[in-house]
C-alpha positions as CSV (number, residue, x, y, z in Angstrom):
1,M,-137.0,142.7,-61.4
2,I,-134.9,139.6,-60.7
3,K,-133.3,137.8,-63.7
4,K,-134.5,134.1,-63.9
5,I,-131.9,131.3,-63.8
6,K,-132.6,129.3,-67.0
7,V,-132.4,125.5,-66.4
8,E,-132.6,123.3,-69.6
9,V,-132.8,119.5,-69.0
10,F,-131.9,117.6,-72.2
11,G,-133.1,114.0,-72.4
12,I,-135.6,111.5,-73.7
13,K,-138.8,111.6,-71.6
14,N,-139.8,108.0,-71.7
15,Q,-136.3,106.5,-71.4
16,A,-134.4,105.5,-68.2
17,A,-131.2,107.4,-67.6
18,G,-127.7,105.8,-68.1
19,S,-126.7,103.1,-70.4
20,G,-128.3,100.2,-68.6
21,C,-127.9,97.9,-65.7
22,S,-124.6,96.2,-65.1
23,C,-125.8,93.9,-62.2
24,S,-126.1,90.1,-62.8
25,G,-129.6,89.8,-61.3
26,G,-132.9,91.2,-62.3
27,C,-133.3,94.9,-62.1
28,G,-136.1,96.7,-60.3
29,P,-138.2,99.4,-61.7
30,T,-136.3,102.1,-63.5
31,V,-137.1,105.8,-63.4
32,T,-137.5,107.6,-66.7
33,M,-135.8,110.9,-67.5
34,G,-139.3,112.3,-67.6
35,E,-140.1,111.2,-64.2
36,M,-136.8,112.4,-62.9
37,Y,-137.6,115.8,-64.4
38,D,-141.0,115.9,-62.8
39,T,-139.6,115.1,-59.5
40,F,-136.9,117.8,-59.9
41,V,-139.5,120.4,-60.9
42,D,-141.6,119.5,-57.9
43,F,-138.6,119.7,-55.6
44,M,-137.7,123.1,-57.0
45,S,-141.3,124.4,-57.0
46,K,-141.2,123.9,-53.1
47,S,-137.8,125.7,-52.7
48,T,-136.9,129.3,-52.0
49,L,-135.8,129.5,-55.6
50,K,-139.2,128.8,-57.2
51,D,-139.8,132.3,-58.4
52,N,-136.1,132.6,-59.7
53,L,-136.2,129.6,-62.1
54,D,-137.2,129.0,-65.6
55,I,-137.1,125.2,-66.0
56,K,-137.6,123.4,-69.3
57,F,-137.2,119.8,-70.6
58,I,-135.9,119.5,-74.1
59,D,-136.2,116.3,-76.0
60,V,-133.1,115.4,-77.9
61,F,-135.1,114.0,-80.7
62,M,-136.7,117.3,-81.5
63,D,-136.4,118.4,-85.1
64,D,-134.7,121.7,-84.2
65,F,-132.5,120.2,-81.5
66,V,-129.4,119.7,-83.8
67,D,-129.7,123.3,-85.0
68,N,-129.9,124.9,-81.6
69,Y,-127.9,122.9,-79.2
70,Q,-124.5,121.9,-80.7
71,Y,-122.9,122.0,-77.3
72,V,-125.2,119.4,-76.0
73,I,-124.5,117.2,-79.0
74,D,-120.7,117.6,-78.4
75,A,-121.3,116.5,-74.7
76,M,-123.2,113.5,-75.8
77,N,-120.5,112.6,-78.3
78,K,-117.9,112.7,-75.5
79,G,-119.9,110.1,-73.7
80,L,-121.7,112.2,-71.1
81,G,-125.0,110.3,-70.1
82,L,-128.4,111.8,-70.4
83,P,-130.1,113.7,-68.9
84,L,-127.7,116.7,-69.4
85,T,-128.6,119.9,-67.6
86,A,-127.6,123.3,-68.6
87,V,-127.7,126.4,-66.3
88,N,-127.8,129.7,-68.3
89,G,-126.5,128.0,-71.3
90,D,-123.6,126.1,-69.6
91,L,-123.7,122.3,-69.0
92,K,-123.5,121.7,-65.3
93,F,-124.9,118.2,-64.6
94,Y,-125.1,114.8,-66.5
95,G,-126.5,111.4,-65.9
96,G,-129.3,112.4,-63.5
97,L,-131.2,115.0,-61.6
98,A,-130.3,115.5,-58.0
99,G,-132.6,118.2,-56.6
100,E,-130.7,119.0,-53.4
101,M,-127.2,119.1,-55.1
102,M,-128.6,121.2,-58.0
103,F,-130.3,123.6,-55.4
104,D,-127.1,124.3,-53.8
105,Q,-125.4,125.4,-57.1
106,L,-128.4,127.3,-58.3
107,N,-128.8,129.0,-55.0
108,D,-125.3,130.5,-55.5
109,L,-126.5,132.1,-58.8
110,A,-129.6,133.6,-57.3
């Protein structure tokens, strides 16, 4: 049996990623972390890795978040932007979810 790669995405489902817009004009529609996650899951479900992944979204406002994910809190305190993505318990990505880039790194683990 193939061991699954555990992918945990930490964020706030209904909030946009990053700290806000720095442009002087009006900003267009923003994508929420939940929408980014859904797009990422859809991309991975169509990839050759689909059967090797265990993907989960974890809301940083969960009651048990503080007790179980100190390494994520430490990363947030260092200024790394949400969403944060851990692969097999190690933080690998922050500030967004780029399916193709993540696929390449996850594929190396498969």
